[in-house]
C-alpha positions in Angstrom: 147.3 129.0 71.9 149.7 126.5 70.6 148.3 124.4 67.9 148.8 120.5 68.2 147.9 118.3 65.0 145.0 116.0 66.3 144.1 112.5 64.9 140.8 112.1 63.5 139.5 108.6 63.1 136.0 107.4 62.5 134.8 104.4 64.6 131.6 103.0 63.2 130.3 106.4 62.1 131.5 108.3 65.2 134.6 110.6 64.9 137.3 110.6 67.5 139.3 113.8 67.7 142.5 113.3 69.7 145.6 115.5 70.4 146.3 115.1 74.2 148.8 112.7 75.6 146.4 111.1 78.0 143.9 110.3 75.1 146.8 109.1 72.8 148.0 106.6 75.7 144.3 105.6 76.0 143.8 104.8 72.4 147.1 102.8 72.2 145.8 100.8 75.2 142.4 100.4 73.2 144.2 98.8 70.4 146.1 96.4 72.6 143.0 95.5 74.4 141.0 95.0 71.5 142.9 92.1 70.2 141.8 90.1 73.2 138.5 88.6 74.0 138.2 90.1 77.3 135.2 91.9 78.7 135.9 95.7 79.0 134.5 98.2 81.4 135.0 101.7 80.3 134.4 104.3 82.8 134.2 108.0 83.0 132.3 111.1 83.6 129.2 111.7 81.6 130.2 113.1 78.1 133.6 112.2 77.9 133.4 109.8 75.0 132.9 106.4 76.5 131.2 105.2 73.5 133.7 106.4 71.1 136.3 104.1 73.0 133.8 101.2 73.0 133.4 101.7 69.2 137.2 101.8 68.8 137.5 98.4 70.8 135.2 96.8 68.0 136.9 98.6 65.3 140.5 97.1 66.2 139.3 93.9 67.3 139.3 90.6 65.3 135.5 90.8 65.4 135.4 94.0 63.3 133.7 92.5 60.3 130.9 90.8 62.7 127.8 92.8 64.2 128.3 95.6 66.6 125.0 96.1 68.9 124.6 98.8 71.5 122.0 99.4 74.1 121.6 102.0 76.8 120.5 100.1 79.8 118.9 103.1 81.3 116.7 103.6 78.2 114.1 100.9 78.8 112.1 99.6 81.9 113.0 96.1 83.3 110.3 94.1 81.5 111.3 95.4 78.0 115.1 95.4 78.7 114.9 91.5 79.1 113.1 90.9 75.9 115.4 93.3 74.1 118.6 91.7 75.3 117.4 87.9 75.1 114.5 88.1 72.7 111.1 86.4 72.8 108.9 83.8 71.1 105.4 84.4 69.4 103.0 84.5 72.0 105.2 85.0 74.9 103.2 88.2 76.1 100.5 90.3 74.8 101.4 91.8 71.8 104.0 89.2 70.8 102.8 88.6 67.5 105.9 87.0 66.1 109.1 85.8 67.4 112.1 88.3 67.7 115.8 87.6 68.4 117.5 89.4 71.2 120.5 91.8 71.0 122.8 89.1 72.3 121.7 86.8 69.3 122.1 89.7 66.9 125.5 90.3 68.2 126.8 86.7 67.8 130.6 86.6 67.1 130.5 90.4 67.3 130.5 92.9 70.2 127.6 94.0 72.3 128.0 97.4 74.1 126.0 97.8 77.1 126.0 101.5 78.3 124.9 102.9 81.6 125.5 99.4 82.9 125.2 100.7 86.5 121.4 101.2 85.9 120.5 97.6 85.6 118.3 96.3 88.7 119.4 93.3 90.5 117.3 90.8 88.9 118.7 91.6 85.4 122.2 91.4 86.8 121.9 88.0 87.5 120.6 86.9 84.1 123.5 89.1 82.5 125.9 87.3 84.7 124.8 83.8 83.6 125.1 84.7 79.9 128.6 86.3 80.3 129.7 83.1 82.1 128.5 81.4 79.1 125.4 79.7 80.1 122.8 79.1 77.3 119.4 80.8 77.8 115.8 80.9 76.6 114.2 83.5 74.9 111.2 84.8 76.8 108.4 81.8 76.1 110.9 79.8 74.5 111.7 76.1 74.9 115.1 76.0 73.1 118.1 77.1 74.7 120.5 79.6 72.9 124.2 80.0 73.2 125.9 83.0 71.7 129.7 83.9 71.1 129.7 87.7 72.1 132.3 90.1 73.2 130.7 92.4 75.9 132.0 96.0 76.4 130.0 98.0 79.1 130.4 101.8 80.2 129.3 103.6 83.1 129.6 107.0 84.9 129.0 105.5 88.1 131.5 104.4 90.8 130.5 100.6 90.7 132.8 99.8 93.5 130.7 102.1 95.6 127.6 100.7 94.2 129.0 97.2 95.1 129.7 98.1 98.7 126.2 99.5 98.9 124.4 96.5 97.7 123.2 98.2 94.4 125.5 96.2 92.1 126.5 92.6 92.4 130.2 92.0 93.0 130.4 88.9 90.8 128.9 90.9 87.9 131.2 93.9 88.6 134.4 91.6 88.6 133.1 89.9 85.4 132.8 93.2 83.5 135.8 94.7 84.8 138.4 92.0 83.4 139.8 95.2 81.7 139.0 98.7 82.8 139.5 101.6 80.7 139.3 104.8 82.3 138.3 107.9 80.0 139.7 111.3 81.6 137.5 114.1 82.0 138.1 116.9 79.2 139.7 119.2 82.0 142.4 116.6 82.2 143.1 116.6 78.6 143.4 120.4 77.7 145.0 119.7 74.3 142.0 118.2 73.1 139.8 121.3 73.8 140.8 123.3 70.6 141.0 120.7 68.1 137.4 119.3 69.4 136.0 122.9 69.3 137.5 123.4 65.6 135.9 120.2 64.7 132.5 121.0 65.9 132.5 124.5 64.6 133.8 122.9 61.0 130.7 120.7 61.3 128.3 123.5 61.7 130.1 126.2 59.5 133.7 125.7 57.9 133.8 129.4 57.2 133.9 130.3 61.0 137.0 130.4 63.0 137.9 131.1 66.6 140.1 134.0 67.8 143.0 133.3 70.0 141.1 134.9 73.3 138.3 132.6 72.4 140.5 129.4 72.2 142.1 130.8 75.6 138.7 130.9 77.3 138.0 127.4 76.2 141.1 126.1 77.6 140.7 127.7 81.0 137.1 126.4 81.4 136.4 123.6 83.8 133.9 121.7 81.5 131.7 119.8 84.0 129.8 118.5 81.0 132.7 117.6 79.2 132.7 117.0 75.5 128.9 117.2 75.3 128.9 120.7 76.9 131.8 121.7 74.7 129.9 120.9 71.7 126.8 122.6 72.8 128.9 125.8 73.5 130.2 125.8 70.1 127.1 125.1 68.3 125.3 128.0 70.2 128.3 130.6 69.4 128.3 129.5 65.8 124.5 129.9 65.4 124.5 133.4 66.9 127.8 134.6 65.4 127.3 137.7 63.2 131.0 137.7 62.1 133.2 135.2 60.8 135.2 135.1 63.8 134.0 133.9 67.2 135.4 135.8 70.3 135.7 134.9 73.8 132.5 137.0 74.6 130.5 134.7 72.2 130.9 131.8 74.1 128.8 132.4 77.2 131.4 130.7 79.4 130.7 133.1 82.4 127.8 131.2 83.4 129.9 128.3 84.2 132.0 128.0 87.2 135.6 127.2 86.0 139.1 127.9 86.1 138.6 131.2 84.3 136.5 132.5 87.0 138.8 131.4 89.8 141.8 133.0 88.1 140.0 136.2 87.7 138.9 136.1 91.5 142.6 135.4 92.5 143.7 138.8 90.7 140.7 141.0 91.2 142.7 144.2 90.8 145.0 143.3 87.9 143.0 142.3 84.9 145.2 140.2 82.5 146.2 141.8 79.2 144.9 138.4 77.5 143.6 135.2 78.5 147.0 133.7 77.2 148.6 136.0 79.9 146.1 134.6 82.7 147.1 130.9 81.6 150.9 131.9 81.9 150.4 133.5 85.2 148.7 130.2 86.5 151.4 128.1 85.3 154.0 130.0 87.1 151.9 130.2 90.2 151.4 126.4 90.1 155.1 126.0 89.9 155.9 128.3 92.7 153.4 126.3 94.8 155.0 123.0 94.2 158.5 124.3 94.4 159.3 124.1 90.6 158.3 120.4 90.5 156.8 120.0 86.9 155.0 116.7 87.6 153.2 118.1 90.6 152.5 121.5 89.0 151.0 119.9 85.8 148.7 117.7 88.1 147.5 120.6 89.9 146.7 122.3 86.8 145.2 119.3 85.1 147.4 118.8 82.3 150.0 116.6 81.2 153.6 117.1 82.2 154.5 117.0 78.4 152.0 119.8 77.8 153.6 122.1 80.8 157.0 121.4 79.5 156.0 122.5 75.9 154.5 125.7 77.4 157.5 126.5 79.5 159.7 126.0 76.2 157.5 128.3 74.5 157.7 131.0 77.1 161.5 130.7 77.1 161.6 131.0 73.4 159.5 134.3 73.5 161.8 135.9 76.2 164.7 135.2 74.0 162.9 136.9 71.0 162.3 139.9 73.4 165.9 140.0 74.6 167.3 140.0 70.9 
């Protein structure tokens, strides 16, 4: 497998490991968007790293020295979510023995990150919309209105446009949240990130361990329905159970997950590949043949960038030249 030097950057204690073209383009967009005060909606499948993008937005913003506050909207029931966001006064309800500021107050002049925003019920959506529109609000049980200056970043793994059409999410709130939308591609669409991420997770567990080339090939060919979270779990399990200093493809337990590797094997049941690199090569040339040699369409069919495909084709050409000599 070809090694691409990744970027490693920590954003509020969370490390981003990036080597692929799609993620480099996304991070460049993050830096541009961060300089504005626009509300940002970060969308993508579960486990793709949406929170890292949100933290990067705060890191690159003019508010980076001000508070960062985050909350999962799915983690709390409605009655607790309201008091967490907007705070409460002493005696507002049973157990409120003292006043407590809400998360919006705590994030004043900084950034508040609302993860899983699609889980908000309609009542809370109305209250959130008013705050986003700059309307002052009361703490629960309060008599004094509070105004805050907060940059809101939200994230979701849901199709909010579909939720709007189904009446489960307010259209006005959706448009208010999505002034800028950043979509985080799934891991299968950013193959060049897989090996650097795997090496990073392995290094975190045991720096003395390494992957064999076949293991890296197997990782690259997997479909990763659970994205980065699944990759981290697979690497951690392999590291814990490893009996040698090298993790092989057989140690990764990828056969339990449907993916590209299995589809490739099924398409060539009588001709087992000499190596996973050979299987990858065959799939690339099959995609090119199926698209009439159109590299952009072949790359899209494979779920990789055109730049990655071009790089691999140049590598194959160089290998043929060496053999000819």
